[in-house]
C-alpha positions in Angstrom: 86.6 28.1 95.6 86.1 26.5 92.2 87.9 23.6 90.6 89.6 25.9 88.1 91.0 28.0 91.0 92.4 24.9 92.8 93.7 23.2 89.6 94.3 25.9 86.9 95.1 23.2 84.3 91.4 22.3 84.2 90.8 25.7 82.5 91.8 24.0 79.2 88.8 21.6 79.5 86.2 23.4 81.5 85.4 27.2 81.6 85.8 29.3 84.7 82.3 29.5 86.2 80.4 32.8 86.2 77.7 34.1 88.5 74.6 34.2 86.2 72.8 36.8 88.2 75.5 39.4 87.3 75.6 38.6 83.5 73.0 39.2 80.8 70.5 36.4 80.1 71.6 33.6 77.9 75.3 34.0 78.8 77.5 31.0 78.3 81.1 30.8 79.3 83.6 28.8 77.2 87.3 28.1 78.0 88.4 31.2 76.1 85.3 33.3 75.4 81.9 34.3 76.7 78.8 34.1 74.5 76.0 36.5 75.3 72.7 35.9 73.6 74.5 34.1 70.7 77.1 36.9 70.3 80.7 35.9 70.9 82.6 38.6 72.9 85.7 37.8 70.9 83.9 38.4 67.6 82.5 41.6 69.0 86.0 42.9 69.7 87.1 41.8 66.2 84.4 44.0 64.7 84.5 47.0 67.0 87.9 46.9 68.8 88.2 48.0 72.4 86.8 49.3 74.6 83.4 47.8 73.6 80.1 47.3 75.4 77.2 44.9 75.0 74.0 45.6 76.9 71.4 43.0 77.8 68.8 42.1 80.4 69.5 40.5 83.7 68.0 37.1 84.2 64.5 37.5 85.8 61.8 34.8 86.3 59.2 37.1 84.9 61.0 39.6 82.5 57.8 41.1 81.0 56.4 41.8 84.4 59.7 43.4 85.5 59.7 45.7 82.5 56.1 46.7 83.1 56.9 47.6 86.7 60.0 49.6 85.6 62.4 47.3 87.5 65.9 48.1 86.3 67.2 45.0 84.7 69.9 46.2 82.4 73.4 44.9 82.6 76.3 45.8 80.3 79.4 43.7 79.5 82.5 45.9 79.2 85.3 44.6 77.1 88.8 46.2 77.3 92.4 45.5 76.6 95.5 45.4 78.8 97.9 48.0 77.3 100.8 47.5 79.7 101.6 45.0 82.5 104.0 46.0 85.3 105.3 44.0 88.2 106.8 46.3 90.8 109.8 45.6 93.1 107.4 45.4 96.0 105.6 42.4 94.4 102.7 44.4 93.3 101.1 43.6 89.9 99.7 46.5 87.9 97.9 46.5 84.5 97.1 49.6 82.5 93.9 49.4 80.4 92.4 51.1 77.4 89.2 52.3 79.0 87.9 54.4 81.9 86.0 53.0 84.9 84.9 56.1 86.8 81.4 56.4 85.3 80.4 52.7 85.5 79.9 50.1 88.3 81.7 46.9 87.3 81.3 43.7 89.2 85.1 43.1 89.5 84.6 39.7 91.1 83.3 38.6 87.7 86.2 40.0 85.6 87.6 37.4 83.3 90.3 36.8 80.7 89.0 36.1 77.2 90.7 35.3 73.9 93.0 32.7 75.3 93.1 30.0 78.0 95.6 30.4 80.9 96.6 27.6 83.1 98.6 29.7 85.6 97.6 30.4 89.1 95.4 33.4 89.6 96.8 36.5 91.4 95.5 39.9 92.4 96.2 42.7 89.9 95.5 46.4 90.2 93.8 47.8 87.1 94.6 51.4 86.2 92.2 53.0 83.7 93.7 54.4 80.5 92.5 57.9 80.9 94.5 61.0 81.2 94.5 63.3 84.1 93.6 62.3 87.6 92.0 58.9 87.5 89.9 57.9 90.5 91.7 56.2 93.3 91.7 53.5 94.7 92.0 51.5 91.5 90.1 48.2 91.3 92.0 45.1 92.4 90.9 41.9 90.5 91.8 38.2 90.5 93.2 37.2 87.1 95.7 34.7 85.7 99.3 35.4 86.7 100.5 35.4 83.1 98.3 38.4 82.1 100.2 40.5 79.6 99.9 43.4 77.2 97.2 42.8 74.6 95.1 40.5 76.7 91.3 41.0 76.6 89.2 41.3 79.7 85.4 41.2 80.1 83.4 42.4 83.2 79.7 42.9 83.7 78.6 46.4 84.8 75.4 47.4 86.5 72.9 49.1 84.3 73.1 50.3 80.7 76.4 51.7 79.8 77.1 53.8 76.7 80.5 53.5 74.9 81.4 57.2 75.5 81.3 56.5 79.3 84.2 54.0 79.1 86.3 55.6 76.3 89.4 57.3 77.7 89.1 61.1 77.7 91.8 63.1 75.8 94.4 64.9 77.8 93.4 68.4 78.8 96.6 69.7 77.2 95.5 68.4 73.8 92.1 70.1 74.1 93.7 73.4 75.2 96.3 73.2 72.4 93.5 72.9 69.8 91.5 75.8 71.2 93.4 78.7 69.5 93.1 76.9 66.1 89.4 76.4 66.6 88.9 80.1 67.6 91.0 81.1 64.5 88.8 79.0 62.2 85.7 80.5 63.8 86.9 84.1 63.2 87.7 83.4 59.5 84.2 81.8 58.8 
């Protein structure tokens, strides 16, 4: 248990700690952001929007030797937005997100709010990926500030190198099927 978990008001003056072995080298947490190799995750989202990914190397005492031996040392930080927050009648907290999780391996224990500092007590929230169709179940349950709301940004490290197309929500099957006759018609006229 950390001081910021015991006294959430401390989050305004000291950042929530992170586990360095799960984040890329040269990762520095701040009270409302995470800086990875000199790149602010907030600035990355401003430039690219969400979801976004930033890949780096895991900390290793001898990185050149690890690369030469082919040791997998990639780690990717996934940035995504909460699109809807729901509290059910059964005291269950749910947050819908703008990305997919089924093709990545996030370290959910390291998931953190960025973009603002929250001084509310942390609670467990179930994250539902923003993809259409049957999303994988069970959904991840993470510990985040209790005042999480629509529009908040979250960052989580993922194992390995992750491409952006792996976390983008897939279009609904209906939409793809609805466009098929038009595509076939265009192909016949060409």
